[in-house]
C-alpha angles and dihedrals in degrees: 000000000000123000117269109245115224113206118213116255112268120225116204127211087255090057092050091047090049093052093046094047094044090051091051092049094049091049090048091239081128097043126217110277094019116144114233125217113211090201092048094049092048092053092045092051093038094233135110123272094251098075089041090056091048091050092048091050090054092049089049090053089053092051096245093112134038126207125206130180114263089005104064126200124351130176109260110263121242115269123265117236090259092050090048093054092044091051094054092044088057092046089052089056099044110032100053086051090051091050092049093049090046090055092045091054093042125222140227107272091218095053098047093036091052091050093051094041090051089062091048093050092047093048092053099043111131091222089069093083091053100043108026094159094057091045092052089054089050088048093057090052094046092048091050092047092052095053091043090052093052091047094047092050090056088077093230115120092189092051092046094051093046093051093047091051093052091047092060091067092053090053089073092056100042090075088070096052122115117254091241088068091074095067092046093049091048093058092047094047091051090053090053092046094050092051091051092046090049089050094238104147098184093046091049091049092050093045091053092047091052090047093052093048091054091040089054090057092048093046091047090061090047090046092055090048090050092053092053102033113056094195121033116234121219110265116214119221118218113258112252118240 
């Protein structure tokens, strides 16, 4: 039998536009509340409007953009203090449940371990001290992936979609978080992962609850910074000895 040929994954112009625009939103290059011009974006990226529209629709589905009649697309505004508290109250209800169900169902040690180890590796990368801004962007993606992995493994489509939707709003605030938050988040994520891998539902639920309580404190500081500092400035991590 002949060898099976595996073709490389193809990335469309819409994919490229999506990645570029999402990066600019998360770095606040496109600031919260900013109105987006489809024509302007197409000209800037030297592509047609069709892939731009596809990318914007994906970002709207993730909660990073809002669309209103006669106005078009705007970057999702930062949360109010009431919305911030409501969001974390909902996370405290849903994510410990997702962690418990994930542990009850069990998970592939490699998959969950890889997800958690990916955060560890990224947090300890030596390049972090030299390019803190890029690393913070990577951190927001790694943090989001971990919570999405736990939610998906719960087996509940409704729970997974709800958690993903809430997470999009936190993306806009993570850019303001201090670099030290990465190490703290790493330890907490690993505790959740180990409990799930060991199939200990109550331990997984409690580990996620503790993580969210501490995360709420960290995000509150970032939230307050976001309300007073329109554009986040790169924070430099101290070089490790």
